[in-house]
Each structure stands twice: as structure tokens, then as C-alpha cells.
C-alpha positions in Angstrom: 101.8 148.7 -78.4 101.9 148.7 -74.9 100.0 146.3 -72.8 98.1 149.1 -71.1 96.8 150.4 -74.3 95.3 146.5 -74.9 91.6 146.1 -73.9 91.3 145.3 -70.1 89.6 141.8 -71.2 92.6 140.9 -73.3 95.2 141.7 -70.3 97.2 138.7 -68.8 97.1 139.8 -65.3 93.4 140.9 -65.3 92.5 137.3 -67.2 94.3 135.6 -64.6 92.5 137.5 -61.7 89.1 136.8 -63.2 89.8 133.6 -64.9 92.7 131.5 -63.2 95.8 130.5 -64.3 94.7 127.7 -66.7 93.3 130.4 -69.0 96.8 131.9 -69.9 99.1 130.5 -72.1 103.0 129.7 -70.7 104.0 133.2 -72.4 101.5 135.0 -70.6 102.3 133.6 -67.1 105.9 134.2 -67.9 105.1 138.0 -69.0 103.5 138.4 -65.5 106.6 137.3 -63.6 108.7 139.5 -65.9 106.2 142.4 -65.3 107.9 144.8 -67.9 109.1 144.4 -71.5 112.3 146.1 -73.1 112.5 149.1 -75.6 109.9 148.1 -78.4 109.0 144.9 -76.6 106.1 144.1 -74.3 106.5 141.7 -71.5 104.0 139.0 -73.7 106.6 139.9 -76.6 109.5 139.4 -74.5 108.0 136.1 -73.1 107.3 134.5 -76.3 110.9 135.3 -77.6 112.4 133.7 -74.6 110.2 130.5 -75.0 110.8 130.4 -78.5 114.5 130.3 -78.1 114.6 127.7 -75.0 111.7 125.7 -76.5 109.6 125.4 -73.2 109.5 127.3 -70.2 111.1 124.1 -68.5 114.1 124.5 -70.8 114.0 128.4 -69.9 113.7 127.9 -65.9 117.0 125.1 -66.4 118.9 127.4 -68.6 122.5 128.7 -67.2 122.2 132.5 -66.2 124.8 133.0 -68.8 122.9 132.0 -71.6 120.1 134.4 -70.6 122.7 137.2 -70.7 
């Protein structure tokens, strides 16, 4: 399901604006930076997958570019 199909109150960007960054999970914050997903995955799904693969946002940011391709 596309994020645009979610209720407005559940969308990460809107929650960020309404309640601040502390109201979001790392995957939701990362999804905002990603801006878009890939075919079959929303930005939030993609962010969750990346965090699961790398273990944390810190590890993802420290990852070598070749491990992201």
C-alpha cells in the first residue's frame, strides 16, 4: 500500500510536522530522507529493511557505499 493511501495521521512526514522528530521511529525518519520507495515497497518498508540489514541507523550511515548497491 502506498503511503499516500495511509490516513494522514499515520504518515511520517505529517507526524514530524505536527509532533516533532521524537514522535517517529528511526525507520520513519529514514523514510523521510529516502523520500520514495522502490517498486513494491514504500519508503518506510525500504527504511525498515535497511535498518534490519545494517542493525542501526549509525551502522547504515557508516556503511561503505559498495555495501549499499
